[in-house]
C-alpha positions in Angstrom: -35.1 169.7 -153.5 -38.7 170.0 -152.5 -41.3 171.2 -155.0 -41.3 175.0 -155.5 -44.2 176.7 -153.8 -45.7 179.7 -155.7 -47.4 182.8 -154.3 -51.0 183.6 -155.4 -49.8 186.1 -158.0 -47.3 183.5 -159.4 -50.1 181.0 -159.6 -52.2 183.4 -161.6 -49.2 184.1 -163.9 -48.8 180.4 -164.3 -52.3 180.1 -165.7 -51.7 183.0 -168.0 -48.4 181.4 -169.1 -50.3 178.1 -169.7 -52.8 179.9 -172.0 -49.9 181.5 -173.9 -48.2 178.1 -174.4 -51.5 176.6 -175.6 -52.0 179.3 -178.1 -48.4 179.3 -179.3 -48.5 175.5 -179.7 -51.5 175.8 -182.0 -49.7 178.4 -184.1 -46.6 176.3 -184.1 -48.5 173.2 -185.2 -49.2 175.2 -188.4 -46.0 177.2 -189.0 -43.8 174.1 -188.4 -45.6 172.3 -191.2 -43.5 174.2 -193.6 -39.8 173.1 -193.9 -36.9 175.3 -194.5 -33.1 175.4 -194.5 -33.0 177.2 -191.2 -35.4 174.6 -189.5 -35.0 171.1 -188.3 -35.4 168.3 -190.9 -38.8 166.7 -190.0 -42.2 168.1 -188.8 -42.1 166.0 -185.6 -38.7 167.3 -184.7 -39.6 170.9 -185.6 -42.7 170.8 -183.5 -41.0 169.2 -180.5 -38.2 171.7 -180.5 -40.7 174.5 -180.9 -42.7 173.2 -177.9 -39.5 173.1 -175.7 -38.6 176.7 -176.7 -42.1 177.9 -176.0 -42.5 176.1 -172.7 -39.3 177.7 -171.2 -40.1 181.1 -172.8 -43.6 181.5 -171.3 -42.9 180.1 -167.8 -40.5 181.4 -165.2 -37.9 179.1 -163.6 -40.0 179.0 -160.4 -43.1 178.1 -162.3 -41.3 175.3 -164.2 -40.0 174.0 -160.9 -43.5 174.0 -159.3 -45.1 171.9 -162.0 -42.4 169.4 -162.9 -41.1 166.4 -160.9 -38.1 167.0 -158.8 -34.7 165.4 -159.2 -35.3 162.9 -156.5 -38.8 162.0 -157.9 -37.3 161.4 -161.3 -34.5 159.3 -159.8 -37.0 157.1 -157.8 -39.3 156.6 -160.8 -36.4 155.6 -163.0 -34.8 153.1 -160.6 -38.3 151.6 -160.0 -39.0 151.2 -163.7 -35.6 149.7 -164.3 -35.7 147.4 -161.3 -32.6 149.1 -159.8 -31.7 149.5 -156.1 -32.1 153.2 -155.0 -29.2 154.6 -153.1 -29.1 158.2 -152.1 -26.4 159.9 -150.0 -25.7 163.2 -148.5 -22.4 165.1 -148.7 -20.9 167.1 -145.8 -22.9 170.2 -146.7 -26.2 168.3 -146.8 -26.4 168.2 -150.6 -27.9 165.0 -151.9 -26.4 162.6 -154.5 -28.1 159.7 -156.2 -26.3 156.5 -157.2 -26.9 154.5 -160.4 -24.8 151.4 -160.6 -22.3 150.0 -158.1 -21.4 152.7 -155.4 -18.4 150.5 -154.5 -17.1 150.2 -158.1 -13.4 151.0 -158.6 -14.4 153.7 -161.1 -16.9 156.4 -160.3 -18.5 159.0 -162.7 -19.6 162.2 -161.0 -22.4 163.6 -163.1 -23.5 167.2 -163.0 -26.9 167.6 -164.7 -28.0 170.3 -167.1 -31.1 172.5 -167.2 -29.9 176.1 -167.2 -29.7 176.0 -163.3 -33.5 176.3 -163.6 -34.8 172.8 -164.0 -34.4 169.6 -162.1 -32.5 166.5 -163.4 -34.8 164.9 -165.9 -35.6 161.2 -166.2 -33.5 161.3 -169.3 -30.4 162.0 -167.1 -31.1 158.9 -165.0 -31.9 156.8 -168.1 -28.6 157.9 -169.6 -26.7 157.1 -166.4 -28.4 153.6 -166.3 -27.5 153.0 -169.9 -23.9 154.0 -169.3 -23.6 151.6 -166.4 -25.1 148.8 -168.5 -22.7 149.5 -171.4 -19.7 149.3 -169.1 -21.0 146.1 -167.5 -21.6 144.5 -170.9 -17.9 144.8 -171.6 -16.9 143.4 -168.2 -16.4 146.6 -166.3 -17.9 148.0 -163.1 -19.1 151.6 -162.8 -20.9 153.7 -160.3 -22.5 157.0 -161.3 -23.2 159.7 -158.7 -25.6 162.4 -159.9 -25.5 165.6 -157.8 -28.9 167.2 -156.8 -27.7 170.8 -156.6 -30.0 173.7 -155.7 -31.6 175.7 -158.5 -31.8 179.4 -159.4 -33.2 181.9 -158.7 -33.4 180.8 -155.0 -29.8 179.6 -155.1 -27.3 181.8 -157.0 -23.6 181.6 -158.0 -21.4 180.3 -156.4 -23.8 178.1 -154.4 -23.9 175.3 -157.0 -20.1 175.3 -157.4 -19.8 174.9 -153.6 -22.1 171.9 -153.8 -20.2 170.4 -156.7 -17.0 170.8 -154.7 -18.5 169.0 -151.7 -19.6 166.2 -154.1 -16.1 165.8 -155.4 -14.6 165.9 -151.9 -17.1 163.2 -150.9 -15.6 160.9 -153.6 -12.0 161.5 -152.8 -12.1 162.0 -149.1 -15.0 159.8 -147.8 -15.0 157.1 -150.5 -11.1 157.3 -150.9 -11.3 157.2 -154.6 -8.2 158.4 -156.4 -8.5 161.2 -158.9 -7.3 158.8 -161.6 -10.4 156.6 -160.9 -12.9 159.5 -161.0 -14.6 160.5 -164.2 -16.4 163.9 -164.4 -19.3 164.6 -166.8 -21.8 167.4 -167.3 -24.3 168.4 -169.9 -25.3 172.0 -170.7 -25.3 173.9 -167.4 -23.8 170.8 -165.8 -20.9 171.2 -168.2 -20.6 174.8 -167.1 -20.6 173.6 -163.5 -18.0 171.0 -164.3 -15.7 173.6 -165.8 -16.1 175.7 -162.6 -15.1 172.7 -160.6 -12.0 172.0 -162.8 -11.0 175.7 -162.5 -11.4 175.5 -158.7 -9.1 172.5 -158.6 -6.4 174.5 -160.4 -7.1 178.0 -159.0 -8.8 177.6 -155.6 -11.5 180.3 -155.2 -11.5 182.3 -152.0 -14.5 181.4 -149.8 -15.0 178.0 -151.2 -13.8 174.6 -149.7 -10.4 173.6 -150.9 -9.8 170.3 -152.5 -6.7 169.0 -150.8 -6.9 165.3 -151.7 -6.0 163.9 -155.1 -3.5 165.0 -157.7 -4.3 166.1 -161.3 -7.7 166.4 -163.0 -10.3 163.8 -163.6 -11.0 162.6 -167.1 -13.9 164.7 -168.2 -16.8 164.5 -170.7 -18.7 167.7 -171.5 -21.9 167.6 -173.5 -23.1 170.9 -175.1 -21.4 172.9 -172.3 -22.7 176.4 -171.6 -19.5 178.4 -171.9 -20.7 182.0 -172.1 -23.8 184.0 -171.3 -23.3 186.2 -174.4 -25.9 185.7 -177.1 -24.2 187.3 -180.1 -22.6 184.3 -181.9 -23.6 183.4 -185.4 -25.0 180.1 -184.4 -27.3 181.8 -181.8 -29.1 183.3 -184.8 -28.5 180.6 -187.5 -29.7 177.7 -185.4 -32.5 179.4 -183.4 -35.2 177.4 -185.2 -33.2 174.1 -185.0 -32.7 174.0 -181.3 -34.6 173.5 -178.1 -33.2 176.6 -176.4 -34.0 180.2 -177.1 -32.1 183.4 -176.5 -34.7 185.1 -174.3 -34.8 182.0 -172.0 -31.0 181.9 -171.8 -30.8 185.6 -171.0 -33.3 185.1 -168.1 -31.8 181.9 -166.8 -28.2 183.3 -166.8 -29.4 186.4 -164.8 -31.2 184.2 -162.3 -28.0 182.1 -161.9 -25.6 185.0 -161.4 -27.8 187.0 -159.1 -25.6 190.0 -158.1 -22.3 188.2 -158.8 -20.0 189.5 -161.5 -18.6 187.5 -164.3 -15.3 185.7 -163.5 -13.2 182.8 -164.9 -15.2 180.2 -163.0 -18.6 181.2 -164.4 -17.5 182.5 -167.8 -15.2 179.9 -169.3 -15.1 181.4 -172.8 -13.8 184.7 -171.3 -10.9 183.1 -169.4 -7.4 183.9 -170.7 -5.3 181.1 -172.2 -3.0 181.2 -169.2 -6.0 180.2 -167.0 -6.2 176.8 -168.8 -2.5 176.1 -169.3 -2.0 174.3 -165.9 -4.7 171.8 -167.0 -2.6 170.3 -169.8 -2.8 166.9 -168.0 -6.5 166.6 -168.5 -8.2 164.0 -170.7 -11.1 166.0 -172.0 -13.8 165.1 -174.6 -16.3 167.7 -175.7 -19.5 167.0 -177.8 -21.7 169.6 -179.4 -24.6 169.4 -181.8 -24.1 171.1 -185.2 -27.7 172.4 -185.0 -27.5 173.9 -181.5 -27.2 177.6 -180.7 -24.2 177.0 -178.4 -22.0 175.4 -181.1 -20.0 178.4 -182.2 -19.2 179.4 -178.6 -18.2 175.9 -177.8 -15.9 175.6 -180.7 -14.2 179.0 -179.9 -13.6 177.8 -176.3 -12.1 174.5 -177.6 -9.8 176.5 -179.8 -8.8 178.6 -176.8 -7.9 175.4 -174.9 -5.7 174.2 -177.8 -3.9 177.5 -177.9 -3.3 177.1 -174.2 -1.5 173.8 -174.9 -4.4 171.4 -174.0 -5.4 168.5 -176.3 -9.2 168.2 -176.0 -11.0 165.8 -178.2 -13.9 167.5 -179.8 -16.8 166.1 -181.9 -19.4 168.2 -183.7 -22.4 165.9 -184.3 -24.2 166.7 -187.5 -28.0 166.9 -187.4 -28.2 167.1 -183.6 -29.6 169.9 -181.5 -28.6 170.8 -177.9 -28.1 168.0 -175.5 -30.1 165.5 -177.5 -28.9 162.4 -175.5 -31.1 163.6 -172.6 -34.4 164.2 -174.4 -34.3 162.5 -177.9 -35.4 159.0 -176.9 -38.0 160.3 -174.5 -39.7 162.1 -177.4 -39.5 159.0 -179.6 -36.6 160.0 -181.9 -34.4 157.0 -181.1 -30.9 156.8 -180.0 -28.7 159.9 -180.9 -25.1 159.5 -182.1 -23.9 161.6 -179.2 -25.2 159.1 -176.7 -23.3 156.2 -178.4 -20.2 158.4 -178.3 -20.6 159.0 -174.6 -21.1 155.3 -174.0 -18.0 154.4 -176.0 -15.9 157.0 -174.0 -17.1 155.7 -170.7 -16.4 152.0 -171.6 -12.9 152.9 -172.8 -12.2 154.9 -169.6 -13.4 152.1 -167.4 -11.4 149.5 -169.4 -8.2 151.5 -169.1 -8.5 151.6 -165.3 -9.4 148.0 -164.8 -6.5 146.5 -166.7 
């Protein structure tokens, strides 16, 4: 996706937003010096979480898109830094995908990135993908990861991104002739939300969207901090608001941008779906990770309970001391390797090993 162009008025507002961020950061540098039970454990972590909340609160999605590197830019810089071979492809609808690892590997992980449908895939997404491939190869496996460069809101609204994810999946099963049993699906945050929409479409094809005719069953799936509801009233939304990188006002704006004029339905509101909606997915091998300090955690756990009541057997892990989606940003901010990332690597390695026996 090309860099977002702003109107003159939007550029003026960007300057105003930048001033607001600068002032708030100065205030935050002082207020975050004081620890508390409702805050993150260290000053460095408190300040960085505060900065991320402030950045997304003061700037619109279009402004963020205009000043940050695009998905393709982050892909190219990551593969160059890691001496990898770039390999980008287009699906039948023109959507672009970017390969990390062996595109001809017997096992492919289709990766749907997060960012509230408002931000591009970060370098952290591609670094994670590269590390997953390296982990699989270190154990004698072969893995290709295909990250989907879907279009962002507010210029693209629901169900546009779901349509793009469907085309990406069809590319794997129809053009690459990979069986469902050899496809892994993963998504973080909004990417987890999109992955759930894709899984729902496999089971309950949505009118007006391409049908998935090839393959049987559901791919083994990893969801990291999935966005399962646009409601903001859970206890963790309030209790963890100073421990997380997301804020309620930002989520409210981003969800409205994403939905546009579309109503809520079972594809875009996983937490609201009846148990009977999930019952046909009892064959799925599903692993869900959430941070104990993230504002999504209560909603994620309620949704996991709904799946269990529907007869599914998801594996769920609540990682103590972690905020939202830490495996994407933690190392980039100098906090080291989060537990959740090691869990994802272990899951990928076990999935690849099972398929290569």
